[in-house]
N, C-alpha and C positions, 0 to 999 in steps of 0.2 A: 578490442577491449569490450567487455560485457557492459550492457546498459540496463538500467532499471527505469520503468515508466513511473513518473511521479506527477502529482498535480502541483501547480503553483498558484497561489492566491495573492493577488496584488493587495487586497484589503489588509491582510496580515503580513505580507511580504515574507512568506515562507513556503516551503514545499511540504507535501504530505503524501502518504501512500494511498493508492486506490483502495477503497473499502466500501462497506455497506453493512447490511444486516441480513440475518436469516429470516425467511418467511416461515410461517407455521407449516410444518410437515416437509420442509426442504432440507436436504442434506447439505453439508458444508461444501462438497464438490458442486452441487447444483447451484448453491448461492454464489460461489466464485464465478461459475460460468455465466449466470444471469447478470451479476453486478458488472463484470468486465464488458459484457455485451451492451448493457445499458449505458455505461459510461464511455465506451470507446467504439462500439460497433464491431469489435473484434471477437473472434472465437478464442476461448481459453482452454488450455490443456493443463489439468491439474497434475502436478508431480509429487509434491509432499508438503507437509506442514513443517515450517522451520521453527517458528517461535509462537509462544503463547504469552500474552501480556495482559495485565489487569490495569484498568483505567478507572480511578475512583475520584469522584468529585463530591465530597460530603455536602458541600453547600448547595448542591443541586440534587441531592439524593440520588446520584447516579453511580452505578457500578457496572462497568462493561468489561467483558472478556474478549480480547482481540486475538485473532489468529493471523499470522503472517505466513503466506503461502508461496511456495516456489512453483512456477508454471511457465508456460509459453503462450504467446498469442500469435495470431496469424496476420498481423499488420505491423508496419513499422513506420516508414516515412510519413504516411498519411495521418498518423496520430500526433505528430509534432505540432504543437500550438492549437490542437483541437480543444474547443471549449466544452467542458462537461455539461451536457444538456440539463441535468438535474440542478447543478449549481447556478446555471443561468437564470433559473426561475426564483432564486433566493436573493437575499440582499448582497451576496458576494458571489463571484464566479471564479472558476479555476480553469486553468489550461493544462493540457497534457504536455509533458516534457520528458524526453529521453536524457538521462543523466548517466555518465560513466560511473560505475559502481565505486571505483576508487576515488572519485571526486565528492562522494557523499560528505566526507569530513570537512569539505570547503564551503558547503552551503548550509543554510538554515533549514533543516528538515526535521519534522516532528514525527516520532520522538527522537530527539537528538542523540541520546545515548545508544540508540540502536545502530547508528552508523558504523562505529568501530567494530561492533560484534558482526554485523553483516559483511563488512569488508574482510575481516579475518576468516569468517566461515566461507566466503566466496573463494578466497585464496586456497583454502584447504578442500574445496570441492563440495562443500555442504555435506560432509561425510558423517557428522554427528547426528544423533537422533534429534527429536523435538526438544527444544530448550525452553524451559519455563523462565521467563524474564521477571515475573512479578510486576510490581508497580514501578516502571521506569519512566523517566520524563524525557 
């Protein structure tokens, strides 16, 4: 069964996807490689963009565009339970966890509505092009 690497935070009692931000002048591929290396110590191989999501928090004057990327990394067992070094310096910390893709619907992962889409697309081999998800929660 295929697995997906997620972060778990005890403070919020939920899982979330590995992520980060683009640095000025950095391509999306370069950002993925850097963020995965920073958070896991693993090398990332970019395959394709799966989804684009908008995340809007009007009360905080925030509008973020998120890309969900399919790729491979070169580590597995050694990442289970690994504390994210960036999160460890904040008020909350997160741990890496490998989760069976088909079990996404059974856990609290943010954004929750992505789970059914991801499971369905995994079963069909991610053959569709990039999907714009809009503002999903």
